[in-house]
C-alpha positions in Angstrom: 0.0 0.0 0.3 1.1 3.8 -0.7 0.3 6.7 1.0 0.9 10.2 -0.8 1.3 13.3 1.5 0.9 16.6 0.1 2.2 19.3 2.5 1.8 23.4 1.7 1.8 26.0 3.8 -1.3 27.3 5.2 -3.2 30.4 3.7 -1.9 33.7 5.2 1.7 32.1 6.0 4.3 33.8 3.8 6.1 31.6 1.0 9.2 33.1 0.2 10.3 30.2 -1.8 7.1 30.6 -3.8 7.9 34.1 -4.6 11.3 33.3 -5.8 9.8 31.0 -8.1 7.5 33.5 -9.6 10.4 36.0 -9.9 12.1 33.4 -11.5 9.1 32.7 -14.2 8.4 36.3 -14.8 12.3 36.6 -15.8 12.3 34.1 -17.8 9.2 36.0 -19.9 6.2 33.8 -18.2 4.1 36.7 -17.4 0.6 35.1 -16.7 1.7 33.8 -13.4 0.1 35.6 -10.6 1.5 33.7 -7.8 3.2 30.6 -6.4 2.8 28.6 -3.6 5.5 25.8 -3.2 5.0 22.5 -1.3 6.0 18.9 -0.8 4.7 15.2 -1.8 5.8 12.7 0.4 5.6 9.1 -1.0 5.2 6.3 1.8 5.4 2.8 0.8 3.7 1.2 3.7 2.6 -2.9 5.0 -0.8 -3.7 4.2 -3.4 -2.6 6.7 -1.7 0.4 8.0 -4.7 2.9 8.8 -5.1 6.2 7.5 -5.0 7.2 11.1 -1.6 5.8 11.5 -0.4 8.2 8.6 -2.5 10.8 9.8 -0.4 10.4 13.0 3.1 10.7 11.2 2.0 13.7 9.6 1.1 15.2 13.0 4.4 14.3 14.6 6.6 14.7 11.8 5.3 15.3 8.0 4.2 18.8 8.3 4.6 21.6 10.9 0.9 21.3 11.5 1.7 25.3 13.3 2.4 26.7 9.3 1.4 23.5 7.2 -1.8 21.8 5.9 -1.7 18.4 4.7 -3.6 15.7 2.6 -3.3 12.1 2.3 -4.0 10.3 -0.5 -4.3 6.0 -0.1 -3.6 3.9 -3.0 
């Protein structure tokens, strides 16, 4: 079983990496980009029977800084 965790900064939290990407894209001639929010994707290869609750606990304890980040879990 695989879990894919998408971690992004919460709305209202400054994203300096996203701003750097936006600026670089503008410098390369991509003028239609109004904003960029950067995040991370974590793929977990899990033993069969691992619950979504366990993956949530992993996110809460290590994979996401829940003060400033949100996460979304996909089980496949």
